[in-house]
N, C-alpha and C positions, 0 to 999 in steps of 0.2 A: 533657375532652370538650367544652369550651366553645370551639368554633371558629366564631365568628359573623360573618356578613357581612350588610349590609342587604338586605332583601327588596324586591321591586318596590313602589314607593309608589303607583303609579297606581291600582291596585285598592283600596288601603287607604283612599283618600280620595275614591272615586267619589261624586259628588253623588247624594243619594237613597238611598244604601246604609245609612245609619244610621237609627235610630228611637229616640225618647224616649217612654217611657210616662208619660202624665199621672198624677200622684198628688198629693195634698195633704198638707201644705203644700209648695208649690214655693218655691224661692228666687226673689227678684225678678228681673225681666228683665235688669237690668244685671249681676247676679251670674251668671246663667245664661250670658250672653254671654261673660263672662270665663272661665267654666269651659269653655264650648265651645271658646274660643280656646286655652286651656291644653291640652285634650285633642288638638286638631288639631295643635298644635306638637309634642307628644311623639310622636304617631303619625308625623309627618313626620321628626323627628329619628331615630327608631328604625326607620322603615320598617315599622311594624306594620300588617299587613293588616286586622285587626279586634280590637276590644276592647269589653269591658263594664266600665263604671265605675259604682260606687255610692258616694254620700256622704250620710250621714244625720246632721244636726246638730239635735237636739231643740230646739224653741223657735225655730229659725231657718228650717229648711227641709230639703229633700232633693233630690238630683240623681241620677237613674239613667238612664244612656244606653247604647245599643248603637250602635257606630260601625264603619264599614268593612264588610268581608266576612268571612263564616265559611268560604267556599270560594273560593279564588282561581281555580279552574278554571271553575266555573259562575257565579261572581259572586253566589252566594246571600248576601243581606244578613245581618249579624250580628243576633241577637235576644237580648233580655235573659234569656230562659229557657233559654239553651243551656248544655250541660254542658261543662266544661273539666277537663283533668287538672290537679290542684293541687300535684303534686310534694311538696316538703318541708314544706308546710303539714301534711302527714300526721304529722310528728314531734310537733306539739302535741297531736294526738289520741292518739298512742301515749303521750306523757307524761302526759296526763290520766288515761288508763286505769291507768297504773302508780300514780299518786298516789291514785286511788280504792282500789286494792288495799292501799296503805299505810294509808289511812284505815280500811280494814276489818280491819286487824291481821294481814294475811297475811304481811307482812315489814316490815322497816324500811328507810328510805332509805340508812342506812349499813351495811346488811348486805353482806357480801362476795358477789360473784357466783359464787364457787366452789360455793355452794349449788346452783346450776343448771348450772354449767359447770366441773366439777372438772378441774384440770390445764390449763385453757384460758388461755394467755397471761397468766400471773401473776394468775390470777383470785382468788387468796387475798389480793391487795392492792387489787383494784379493787372499788368499791362501786356499788350501784344509782344513787346520787346522781351518781357520776362518769360513768356512761353517760348520764344525763339532761343533765348540764351540759357534756358534751364535754371532760372532763378526764381520761379514762381512759388516753390515749396509744395506744389501739388504732388501727392503720392502717385507713383507709377503703378498702373494697374497690373503690370507684369511682375510686381513684387507683392501682390495680394495673394496670400496662400491659397485661398479658395479658387481663384482663377487659375493659378499655376497647376493645382491638382487636377482640375477639370481639363485643362489644355493638354497635360501630359497623358492623362488616362483616355482622352477622346480626341486624338489629333486630327480626325476628319470632321470634327464638329464645325459647323458654320456659325460664326459669332456675329451678332448685330452690334454695331458701334455703341448704341445706347446701353446695351448690357454691360459693356466694359466701363463706361462712364458712371453708370449707376452704382457699380461696386465700390467706387472710390469717392463718390459725391459727398457722402456723409463723414468721411475720414478727415480728421483735423490736418491742417497744413503741417509740414515737417519743420517749418521755420517761417518767420515773418517774410512776406514777399520782398525780394530784392536784397536780402541780407546774406544769403549763402547760395551755393551752386549744388544742384542735384539733378542727375540725368533721369528725366521722367518721360516715358512714352505717352503718358496722358497729355502732356503739353502739346505734342504734335498732333494727336487726334483732335484736340480742340482747335488747333490751327486749321486742320482739314475742314472742320465745320464752318470756320470763318470763310475759307475759300468758297465753299458751297453757297453760303449765305450771300456773299458779295458778287459772285459770278452767275448764280442760277444754274450752275453745272455741277456734276459730280466732280470730285477731285480727279478721278481717272480722266474724264473728258477735259477738264481744265489743263491737265498736263499735256494732253495731245496738242491743243491749240497754242499753249503758251511756251512749251518747252520742246517736246519731241519734234514738232513740225519745224520751228525755227532752227533747231540744231541738226536736223536731218537724222534724227535718231530713230530709224525705222524698225529697230529690233528691241525696243524698250517698251514695256507694257505694264499695266496694272495686273498683278499676279492673281491667278486662280489656282484651284487644285490641279488642273491640267496645265502643264507647261507647254509653251510653243516648241515646235520641232525646229532644229535638233536641240536636245537639252541634256544636261548632265544630271544624273541621279545625285542625291545628297545624303551623307551618312552622319548619324548622330548617336549619342548615348543618352539623350534626353528622353528616356523611357522609364516606365515604372520600376523595372528591375535593372536599369542601366545596361541592358543588352544593346548591341548595335542594331540600328534600324535604318532602313532606306526611307527618308522623309520627303522624297521628291514630290509626292502627291498629297502630303499633309495640307489641310486647308489653311491658307495664310490670312484669313479674314480677321483674326485677332490682332494682326499687326497694323492694318489700316494705313492711314497716312504716315505712320511712323516707320513702316517697314515692308510694304506689300509689293514693291516693284520687282520686275524681272528684266535682265539686260544681258548684253554681250560685251566682250572685251573691246571691240571697236567702237561701240556706242559709248561705253564708259570712258574711252579715250577722248571722244568729243566733249563729254560732260565735264571731265576733270578740269579743263582749262577755265570753265566758267566759275570755278570755286575761287580763283585768284584774280579774276578780271571782270570788269563791268560789261559782260557780254549780253546778258538778258535783262539787266537792270542798269539804272543810271550810275554814273560815277559817284554821285552823292550818296546813293543808296548802298553802293558797294563799300563806301567809307564807313557807313553805319554797320554793315555786316561784319567788318573786321575789327570792331571794337571788342577786344578780347576780355572775357570775364576774369577778374583776378581775385574774386572772393574766395573764402575758405572752401576747400573741396574741389576747386576748379583746376585740375591738372590732368592732362595737358590743356592748353588753351582752347577755349570754345567761344565762338562768336555767335552770329545770328544764323544758326542752322549749319554751321561748318566748324571744323576744327583746324588746329595748326600744331604741327610737331616740328620743332626747329624752324626751318624756313619753308617746310612743305605744307601747303594747304590741302585739306583732305576731308573725307568722311569715310567711315568704314561701317560694315554691317554684319551682323550675325543673326541667323535665323536657323532653326533646326535643319541640319544637313549642309549648310553653306556658310562660308565666311569670306568676305570680300572687302576690298579697299580700292579707292581711286584717289590719286594724289597729283598735285602740280607744283613744280618748283620754279618760281618766277625768275630767279637768278640765272638759270640755265634754260628756261622755257621747256623744261623736261616734264614728262608725264610717265607715271607708273600705275598700272592697273593689275591687281591680282584677284583671280576668281578661284576659290578653293571649294571642292565638294566635300569638305569635312569642317565641322565647327569645333573639333577637338582641340582644347588648349594644351599647352606644354610650358612648364616653368612660368606660369602666370602670364603667358603671352598667347595671342591668337595667331593662327597659321598665316593669314593674309598679311598682317602687320610684320610678322617675322620674315616672310618672304620679301616684302618691300625693303626691309632693313638690309637683308642679305644682298639684294640687287643693288641698292644704293651704295652699299659698302664697296662694291666693285666699280660702279660707274661714277659715283660722286661722294667719295668718302668724307670730303670736307663739309658736306651738307647732311651727313648721316647722324641723327641724334644718338648720343651715347658713345660716339667714337672720339 
């Protein structure tokens, strides 16, 4: 579904459309100038209409900026408090809820999923851990041609979770469980069902009590076709004729526990530090989470619902119209969050990841992968 072409740049870089909220401590003027230049360049390279970027480096300074436009039709400027769809960042939330349940003794990471899904695609060989670290071999429903065609042709369709699972249930595994790595959205949808079975709550409600409440994330929610105000529109070329479309109100039900959340830059700042620290889970469970997969196909590193690039712990997400990333660097206790209202790739890279690399190259070049 990733058929991306650059969107119009003119509106993305309109003078006066960005705003930076003053907060202390700020980086020095020379550093801010470098960061502004880095943000401008990535927006230009990727044709990003609008972006919110946050970088917090304790003891050195912070940089939070909203640039470009949130609505290409009206020219509404981007704002720092706007809501974005965060796509596969949702997987880290789902993973955290699963690890909490393991902490509570509900089940073990190496329990077979036949406990919840008897007879489902060699479920007597697949473990909870394999769903979390993407080594189950189960086909991702987002790579089933029939589903892709229907989702692209009817972006406002409301999908039922079971519809998605039924489309892949009969498909053979791509490899024997635990022998390779393959990023599958089906894995995380199944994890969502386990959360519901063990808590008696929907995934959405479980997140409220287990994650948003304890973390004070008041602007994070289970996504629907209507986004909370204020929100950024989102621009994509994932259309039948590859024309640009505003996907802000496309129904996200197809993404479920793998990608349905909505959030803001400040909430994702709070969230990012949990990826590298035992904040919502025990130290023992965090140690399990950061056992990185080294099997064929696993690059960059992936643990139990989180990724690692160099020294940065992270997850990123792409959903039509939006591309986002949240990262934490333990060595500097630094956090970077990028929320982009375009999912258009460039040179085989995504806009949010490219923006992070550009920001890190200014603020922490020694910890920037590829430098």
